[in-house]
C-alpha positions in Angstrom: -31.6 92.8 -13.1 -32.7 92.2 -16.7 -29.4 93.9 -17.7 -27.5 91.3 -15.7 -29.3 88.4 -17.4 -28.6 90.1 -20.8 -24.9 90.5 -20.0 -22.9 88.5 -22.6 -20.6 87.1 -20.0 -23.5 85.9 -17.9 -25.2 84.5 -21.0 -22.1 82.6 -22.0 -22.0 81.2 -18.4 -25.7 80.4 -18.4 -25.8 78.8 -21.8 -22.8 76.5 -21.3 -23.3 72.7 -21.6 -23.8 72.6 -17.9 -27.6 72.3 -16.9 -28.7 75.5 -15.2 -32.0 77.1 -14.1 -32.8 80.5 -12.7 -35.6 81.0 -10.2 -36.9 84.0 -8.3 -35.9 84.2 -4.6 -39.5 84.3 -3.5 -39.8 81.3 -1.1 -41.7 79.2 -0.9 -42.8 79.4 -4.6 -39.4 79.9 -6.2 -40.9 81.0 -9.6 -38.9 79.8 -12.6 -37.4 82.6 -14.7 -35.7 80.4 -17.3 -33.6 77.4 -17.9 -30.9 76.5 -20.5 -31.0 73.8 -23.1 -28.8 71.5 -21.1 -31.1 71.7 -18.1 -34.2 71.0 -20.3 -32.5 67.9 -21.7 -31.4 66.7 -18.3 -34.8 67.2 -16.7 -36.9 66.0 -19.7 -38.4 69.5 -20.3 -37.4 70.0 -23.9 -40.1 72.0 -25.7 -42.0 72.8 -22.5 -42.6 76.4 -21.4 -41.8 76.5 -17.7 -41.2 80.2 -17.2 -43.4 82.0 -14.7 -44.3 78.7 -13.0 -43.4 77.5 -9.5 -40.6 75.0 -9.2 -43.0 72.7 -7.4 -45.5 72.9 -10.2 -42.9 71.6 -12.7 -41.1 69.3 -10.3 -43.9 68.0 -8.1 -42.4 66.4 -4.9 -45.4 64.0 -4.6 -44.4 62.5 -8.0 -40.6 62.5 -7.3 -41.1 60.4 -4.2 -38.9 60.1 -1.2 -37.6 63.2 0.6 -36.0 64.9 -2.4 -38.6 67.7 -2.5 -38.0 68.4 1.2 -34.3 68.6 0.8 -34.5 70.9 -2.2 -36.9 73.3 -0.4 -34.5 73.5 2.5 -31.5 74.2 0.3 -33.4 76.9 -1.7 -34.6 78.6 1.5 -31.1 78.5 3.0 -29.5 80.1 -0.1 -32.2 82.9 -0.1 -32.0 83.6 3.6 -28.2 83.4 3.9 -27.4 85.0 0.5 -24.6 82.4 0.3 -23.9 79.6 -2.1 -25.3 76.3 -1.1 -23.8 73.0 -2.3 -26.3 70.2 -1.8 -25.1 66.6 -1.2 -26.4 64.0 -3.6 -30.1 63.4 -3.3 -32.8 61.4 -5.1 -35.5 63.3 -7.1 -37.2 61.1 -9.7 -38.4 62.5 -13.0 -40.9 61.5 -15.7 -39.4 58.9 -18.0 -38.5 59.9 -21.5 -39.6 57.0 -23.5 -42.1 55.3 -21.2 -44.8 56.2 -18.8 -44.2 56.7 -15.1 -41.1 57.9 -13.2 -37.5 57.0 -13.5 -34.9 57.0 -10.7 -32.8 60.2 -10.8 -29.9 61.4 -8.6 -28.8 65.0 -8.5 -26.2 67.3 -7.0 -27.1 71.0 -7.0 -25.1 74.2 -6.5 -27.4 77.2 -5.7 -25.9 80.6 -6.1 -27.8 83.8 -5.0 -27.7 86.4 -7.8 -28.4 90.2 -7.7 -30.5 91.9 -5.1 -29.9 94.5 -2.4 -29.6 94.7 1.3 -28.3 91.2 1.5 -31.4 89.8 -0.2 -31.0 88.2 -3.6 -33.4 88.6 -6.5 -32.7 85.2 -8.1 -31.2 81.8 -7.4 -28.9 80.4 -10.1 -29.0 76.6 -9.8 -26.5 74.3 -11.5 -28.1 71.0 -11.8 -25.8 68.0 -12.2 -27.4 64.6 -13.1 -25.2 62.1 -11.3 -27.6 59.2 -11.7 -25.2 57.0 -13.6 -22.4 57.5 -11.0 -24.7 56.9 -8.1 -26.3 53.8 -9.7 -22.8 52.4 -10.5 -21.6 53.1 -7.0 -24.8 51.4 -5.6 -24.0 48.5 -7.9 -20.5 48.3 -6.5 -21.8 48.6 -2.9 -24.4 46.0 -3.5 -21.7 43.7 -4.9 -19.6 44.4 -1.9 -22.6 43.8 0.4 -23.2 40.5 -1.3 -19.6 39.6 -1.0 -19.7 40.4 2.7 -22.9 38.4 3.1 -21.4 35.4 1.2 -18.2 35.7 3.3 -20.3 35.9 6.5 -22.3 32.8 5.4 -19.1 31.0 4.6 -17.7 32.0 8.0 -20.9 30.8 9.6 -20.7 27.5 7.8 -17.0 27.2 8.7 -17.8 28.0 12.4 -20.6 25.4 12.4 -18.3 22.9 10.9 -15.7 23.6 13.6 -18.3 23.4 16.3 -19.6 20.1 15.0 -16.1 18.8 14.5 -14.8 19.8 17.9 -17.9 18.3 19.6 -17.4 14.9 17.9 -13.6 15.1 18.4 -13.8 15.9 22.1 -16.4 13.2 22.8 -14.1 10.4 21.9 -10.8 11.8 23.1 -9.5 11.0 26.6 -5.9 12.2 26.2 -5.7 15.4 28.3 -3.0 17.1 26.3 -4.8 16.3 23.0 -8.1 17.7 24.4 -6.4 20.9 25.5 -4.8 21.4 22.1 -8.0 20.8 20.2 -9.9 23.3 22.3 -7.2 25.9 21.8 -7.0 25.4 18.1 -10.8 25.5 17.6 -11.5 28.5 19.7 -8.6 30.5 18.2 -10.0 29.8 14.8 -13.6 30.6 15.8 -12.9 34.0 17.3 -10.5 35.1 14.5 -7.5 35.5 16.9 -4.0 35.7 15.7 -3.0 33.5 18.6 -4.7 31.8 21.6 -3.5 30.1 24.8 -5.3 27.7 27.2 -4.0 27.5 30.8 -5.5 24.5 32.5 -5.4 23.8 36.3 -5.4 20.3 37.6 -3.9 17.9 40.3 -2.0 14.7 39.8 -2.7 11.4 41.5 -0.8 12.5 44.7 -2.8 15.7 45.0 0.0 18.0 43.7 -1.3 21.1 41.9 -0.2 21.3 38.2 -0.8 23.7 35.3 -0.8 22.6 31.6 -1.0 25.1 28.7 -1.4 24.9 25.0 -0.7 27.4 22.3 -2.3 28.0 18.9 -1.3 30.4 16.1 2.2 31.0 17.6 5.3 28.9 18.5 5.4 27.6 22.0 8.7 29.4 22.5 6.9 32.7 22.2 5.3 32.1 25.6 7.8 29.8 27.5 10.0 32.5 28.8 7.1 34.6 30.2 5.7 31.9 32.5 2.1 31.5 33.7 -0.3 34.5 33.7 -0.1 36.5 36.8 -3.1 38.0 38.6 -2.6 41.5 37.1 -5.4 44.1 36.7 -6.1 42.7 33.2 -6.0 39.0 34.1 -7.5 39.1 37.5 -11.2 39.3 36.4 -10.8 36.0 34.6 -8.3 34.2 36.8 -9.8 35.2 40.1 -13.4 36.0 39.4 -14.1 33.7 36.4 -15.4 36.6 34.3 -15.3 37.0 30.5 -13.2 40.0 29.4 -13.3 41.5 25.9 -11.4 44.6 25.1 -11.1 46.4 21.7 -7.8 48.0 22.5 -6.1 46.7 25.6 -3.4 49.4 25.4 -6.1 52.1 25.9 -7.7 50.2 28.9 -7.3 52.1 32.2 -6.1 48.8 33.8 -3.3 48.3 31.3 0.3 48.8 32.5 -0.4 49.0 36.2 1.7 46.1 37.4 5.4 45.7 37.8 7.9 44.7 36.5 6.7 45.1 32.9 4.0 47.8 33.2 2.4 46.4 30.0 3.6 43.8 27.6 7.0 42.3 28.3 9.7 42.9 25.7 9.5 40.3 23.0 5.9 39.5 23.6 3.6 39.0 20.7 1.8 42.3 19.9 -1.7 42.5 21.4 -4.3 45.1 20.8 -7.6 43.2 20.7 -7.9 41.0 23.9 -10.4 38.4 25.0 -10.3 36.0 28.0 -12.9 33.3 28.7 -12.9 31.0 31.7 -13.7 27.3 31.4 -16.0 26.3 34.2 -17.2 22.8 35.1 -20.8 21.9 35.8 -19.8 21.9 39.5 -18.8 25.6 39.1 -15.1 24.8 39.4 -12.8 26.9 37.2 -10.8 24.4 35.2 -8.7 27.0 33.3 -8.9 30.0 31.1 -8.7 30.7 27.4 -6.8 33.9 26.3 -6.8 35.4 22.8 -4.9 38.2 21.1 -4.7 40.2 17.9 -2.5 43.0 16.8 -5.4 44.9 15.3 -8.1 46.6 17.3 -11.8 45.6 17.7 -11.3 42.1 16.3 -13.4 40.2 18.9 -17.1 40.6 18.7 -20.1 39.6 20.8 -20.6 36.8 18.3 -17.0 35.5 18.6 -17.4 35.6 22.4 -20.6 33.6 22.2 -18.8 30.9 20.0 -15.9 30.6 22.3 -18.2 30.3 25.3 -20.1 27.5 23.5 -16.9 25.5 23.0 -15.8 26.2 26.5 -18.9 24.5 27.9 -18.2 21.4 25.7 -14.6 21.7 26.8 -15.5 21.5 30.4 -17.2 18.2 30.0 -14.4 16.8 27.8 -11.8 18.0 30.3 -13.6 16.4 33.2 -13.7 13.1 31.3 -10.0 13.4 30.2 -9.0 14.4 33.7 -10.8 11.4 35.3 -9.2 9.1 32.7 -5.7 10.6 33.3 -6.2 10.3 37.1 -7.4 6.7 36.6 -4.3 6.0 34.5 -2.0 7.6 37.1 -3.7 5.7 39.9 -3.4 2.5 37.9 0.2 3.1 37.4 0.6 3.8 41.1 -1.3 0.7 41.9 0.9 -1.3 39.5 4.0 0.0 41.2 2.6 -0.8 44.6 1.6 -4.3 43.3 5.1 -4.8 42.0 6.6 -3.9 45.3 4.1 -6.2 47.1 4.9 -9.1 44.8 8.6 -8.4 45.3 8.1 -8.5 49.1 6.0 -11.7 48.9 8.7 -13.3 46.7 11.5 -12.3 49.1 9.5 -13.2 52.2 8.4 -16.6 51.0 11.9 -17.5 50.0 13.3 -16.3 53.3 10.6 -18.2 55.3 10.8 -21.4 53.3 14.4 -22.4 54.4 14.0 -22.0 58.2 10.5 -23.6 58.1 11.7 -26.6 56.1 14.6 -27.0 58.6 12.1 -26.8 61.4 10.0 -29.6 59.9 13.1 -31.7 59.5 14.1 -31.2 63.1 10.5 -32.0 64.2 10.4 -35.1 62.1 13.6 -36.4 63.7 12.2 -35.6 67.1 9.0 -37.3 66.1 10.8 -40.6 65.3 12.7 -40.5 68.5 9.6 -40.0 70.6 7.8 -42.8 68.7 10.4 -45.2 70.1 9.8 -44.0 73.6 6.8 -44.4 75.9 6.1 -40.6 76.1 2.9 -40.7 74.0 1.8 -37.1 75.0 5.1 -35.5 73.8 4.9 -37.7 70.6 1.4 -36.4 69.9 2.4 -32.8 70.5 5.3 -33.1 68.1 3.1 -34.8 65.5 0.6 -31.9 65.7 3.5 -29.5 65.3 4.6 -31.3 62.2 1.1 -31.0 60.8 1.0 -27.3 61.5 4.4 -26.7 60.0 3.1 -28.6 56.8 0.3 -26.0 56.7 2.8 -23.2 57.0 4.8 -24.7 54.2 1.7 -24.9 52.0 0.9 -21.2 52.7 4.5 -20.2 51.9 4.2 -22.3 48.7 1.1 -20.5 47.8 2.8 -17.1 48.3 5.8 -18.2 46.4 3.7 -19.5 43.5 1.6 -16.3 43.5 4.7 -14.1 43.3 6.1 -16.2 40.5 2.8 -16.0 38.6 2.7 -12.2 39.1 6.2 -11.7 37.8 5.9 -14.3 35.0 8.7 -16.4 36.6 6.8 -19.7 37.3 8.6 -22.5 35.6 7.2 -25.6 33.9 9.0 -28.9 33.2 6.9 -31.0 30.9 7.2 -34.8 30.6 4.9 -37.7 29.8 3.3 -39.3 32.9 0.3 -41.3 34.0 -2.7 -39.6 35.6 -2.8 -42.6 38.1 0.6 -41.6 39.4 -0.6 -38.1 40.1 -3.7 -39.3 41.8 -1.8 -41.8 44.0 0.7 -39.2 45.1 -2.1 -36.7 45.7 -4.0 -39.2 48.0 -0.8 -40.1 49.8 0.0 -36.4 50.5 -3.6 -35.4 51.6 -4.2 -38.4 53.8 -1.0 -37.8 55.6 -2.6 -34.6 56.9 -6.3 -35.4 56.9 -7.9 -38.7 57.9 -11.6 -37.7 58.2 -12.5 -38.6 54.6 -12.1 -41.5 52.3 -11.2 -40.9 48.7 -12.7 -42.9 45.9 -11.3 -43.0 42.4 -13.1 -43.9 39.1 -12.8 -43.4 35.3 -9.9 -43.2 32.9 -7.2 -42.8 35.4 -4.6 -44.7 33.3 -4.5 -41.9 30.7 -1.1 -40.5 29.8 -0.6 -36.8 30.1 2.1 -34.5 28.7 2.8 -31.6 31.1 4.4 -30.6 34.4 3.6 -33.5 36.7 4.4 -31.5 39.9 2.1 -28.6 38.8 -0.8 -30.9 37.9 -0.4 -32.7 41.2 -0.4 -29.3 42.9 -3.7 -28.5 41.3 -5.3 -31.9 42.2 -4.0 -31.7 45.8 -5.6 -28.2 46.1 -9.0 -29.5 44.8 -9.0 -32.5 47.1 -7.9 -30.5 50.1 -10.7 -28.0 49.5 -13.2 -30.8 49.0 -12.3 -32.2 52.5 -12.1 -28.7 54.1 -15.5 -27.5 52.9 -17.4 -30.8 53.6 -16.9 -31.3 57.3 -20.2 -33.2 57.7 -19.3 -35.7 54.9 -16.8 -38.6 54.9 -16.3 -39.1 51.2 -14.6 -37.4 48.2 -14.6 -38.7 44.6 -11.8 -38.2 42.0 -12.9 -39.1 38.5 -11.4 -38.9 35.0 -12.8 -39.2 31.5 -11.0 -39.0 28.1 -13.1 -37.7 25.2 -11.7 -36.8 21.8 -8.2 -36.2 23.2 -9.3 -34.0 26.1 -8.9 -35.4 29.6 -11.3 -34.1 32.2 -10.5 -34.6 35.8 -13.1 -33.8 38.5 -13.1 -33.7 42.3 -16.5 -34.0 43.9 -17.5 -33.3 47.5 -20.8 -33.6 49.4 -20.5 -30.5 51.4 -22.6 -27.3 51.6 -22.0 -26.2 48.0 -21.5 -22.6 46.8 -24.1 -20.0 46.5 -24.8 -19.1 42.8 -24.0 -15.4 43.4 -20.4 -16.3 44.5 -19.5 -19.0 41.9 -17.9 -16.4 39.6 -15.5 -15.3 42.3 -14.1 -18.6 43.5 -11.2 -18.4 41.1 -10.3 -14.8 42.1 -7.1 -14.3 44.0 -7.5 -14.0 47.8 -11.2 -15.0 47.6 -12.0 -17.4 50.5 -15.8 -17.2 50.8 -17.4 -15.2 53.5 -18.8 -18.2 55.3 -15.5 -19.8 55.9 -13.0 -16.9 55.9 -12.4 -17.3 59.6 -13.0 -21.0 60.3 -10.9 -22.3 57.4 -7.2 -21.8 56.9 -5.6 -20.6 53.7 -4.9 -17.4 51.8 -7.5 -17.8 49.1 -4.9 -18.3 46.4 -5.2 -22.0 45.8 -7.9 -21.9 43.1 -6.4 -18.8 41.4 -3.0 -20.5 41.1 -4.6 -23.8 40.0 -6.5 -22.0 37.2 -3.3 -20.3 36.0 -1.5 -23.6 35.9 -4.2 -25.3 33.9 -4.3 -22.3 31.5 -0.6 -22.8 30.9 -1.4 -26.4 29.9 -4.0 -25.1 27.3 -6.8 -26.4 29.5 -9.9 -25.1 31.2 -11.2 -25.1 34.8 -14.6 -24.8 36.3 -17.1 -25.7 39.0 -20.6 -27.3 39.1 -22.3 -26.6 42.3 -25.6 -26.1 44.0 -26.1 -24.7 47.5 -26.6 -27.6 50.0 -25.7 -30.3 47.5 -21.9 -30.2 47.3 -19.6 -29.1 44.5 -17.7 -30.7 41.6 -14.5 -28.8 40.6 -13.0 -30.0 37.3 -10.2 -29.2 34.9 -9.3 -30.3 31.4 -6.0 -30.7 29.6 -5.2 -32.0 26.1 -3.9 -35.6 26.0 -0.8 -36.0 23.9 0.8 -39.2 22.8 4.5 -39.7 23.4 5.1 -39.5 19.7 3.6 -35.9 19.7 
C-alpha cells in the first residue's frame, strides 16, 4: 500500500491544489494517514501534525456543532462498507477560526473514494474536501433576500386585502343600487382571491313575484359569458348551486367530476381557460342562498385556504348589502307600481267626475223647475220631497266637485284665475251658499273683512265654504259659527271657529291628509275626506298657510293666511 502512496501519479493527484486527506478504513476511528497542503489550508491545520490521530480527535463533532459529525460518520462508514465512492451533499461542519477565537461557520462537500485493499475491503479512504462556504453563504443571502421579498410582498398583499375589505365594507353600507352592489362584490372578491376572472350570479324576484337572475363579471368582458347562459347544475356546479357548499379545486380538469355532462363534456368552445376553480355561495342570515360567486384562473393551485376565507368574509357582508339593496329595489318597484295604479285611479276619478257632473247638473235643473212649479200648487208634501231631493243633489254635486278637484290636483291640471276682490264679497257668497243648505246655525262675521285680496276668488270661496260647512257639520249641538279676519303686516288671516267637540290632539296632524274623515264621524257625516286636503293645496298655491287650533271638547278654529297685494302690485 505504501508503494501506492509513493506512486508518482498518485502523488501528483494527491498533491494537487484540491484539498485531500487520506484516512484508514478502520471505522469508527478513521485514523488519519496524511493530508495535502491544500487540505491543511482549507481546514486551518497548517503546521499541525495530524498523522496517526483519529478524524474525530482533529475534527471534534462537539465543537463543530449541528449534525455535521453524524453525517460525516455515516458517509465514511458507507464508503468503507460498500467499497464504493460516496459523494456527500453539502453539509455544515464548523472549524476553529483562523484569526480569532471560537468557531466559524463552514460548509463542505466531500467525495470519499475507497483506495487499495482486498476481498472488497479498502485499506484507505481518499477524501476530497471542497470548502463551499462562500457559495453556500451567498446562496443563503440570495434565499434570505428572496424570503424577505416574499414576506414584504405578503405583507403588501395583506395590507391591500385589508384595504379592499375596509373599502368594500364602507362602500356596500351606503349603496342601495342592486347592480352597483353586485359589481362591487364581484370586483372585490376577484381581486382578493387572485382570480383572473370572477362572476356573481344573483337570484331574486321582482315586485310581481317573477324569478329573475342578475350577473356581473370582473376581469373579463361581459361578451365572454353572454353566449354560454346561466350556470347549469352540472357535477362541478351542483355542490354550490344546489347544496350551498364552497368548492375549491387546484386543477378542475383533473377532477373526477369534470367533463361528465353533455353537451360540452367540459368547457365549451371559446370559454375562458380555467384550471384553478373556486365557488362560494352567498347566504343570507335567514339561510337563503342569494347567489353564488365563481372564480377561475388558467394556472393551477392559485386559490388557497386564505383566499377562500377572504371571499367568504366578503360574501357575509355582501349578503347584508344585497338584502338591503333588494329591499330598496323592491320598494322602488312597488312605488313605481303604486304610482302607476295611482295614475290610473286619478284618471278614472277625472273621467268619472266629468261624466257624472253633466247628468247630475241637468238633474238639479229639472228638479229646480219642478220645485218652482210645486211651490205654486197646494201640494206641500210633493214640494217638500222635491226640495229634499235638490238638497241631496247639491251634496252629490259637491262630492263630484271634490273628486274633480282632487284629480286635477293629482295631475297638476287645476287652474287658477287671479283677480283683485274684496274678502267681504267672498264671505257674503259663502254664507249665502251654506245657508241655502243648512239652517241650523247662525254665522257671525268680525274683523278686517273689507281687505282686498289678489287671487282666485272662486278657489278662495271654495276654501271658506269648506271650512264653514265643516264647522256646522262637526258642531251639531251648537248654533253659532264665527268668521273672522285680521290684516297684519300685509298678511291676511281668515279663521272659522265652531263650538263643537273639537279634535283629539293625536289626530290633529292628520286632518289635512287626503281621505281623512275622523273615526268618530266617518259613518255619521257625509263627505270623502278631501275638503281640507284640497283647501290646503289651494292656499299653498296662493303662497299662504293653513292650520287648526283645537282642544277636545272646546271646539276648533281653522285658519288660513294669504298675502294681501295692492292693485298696483
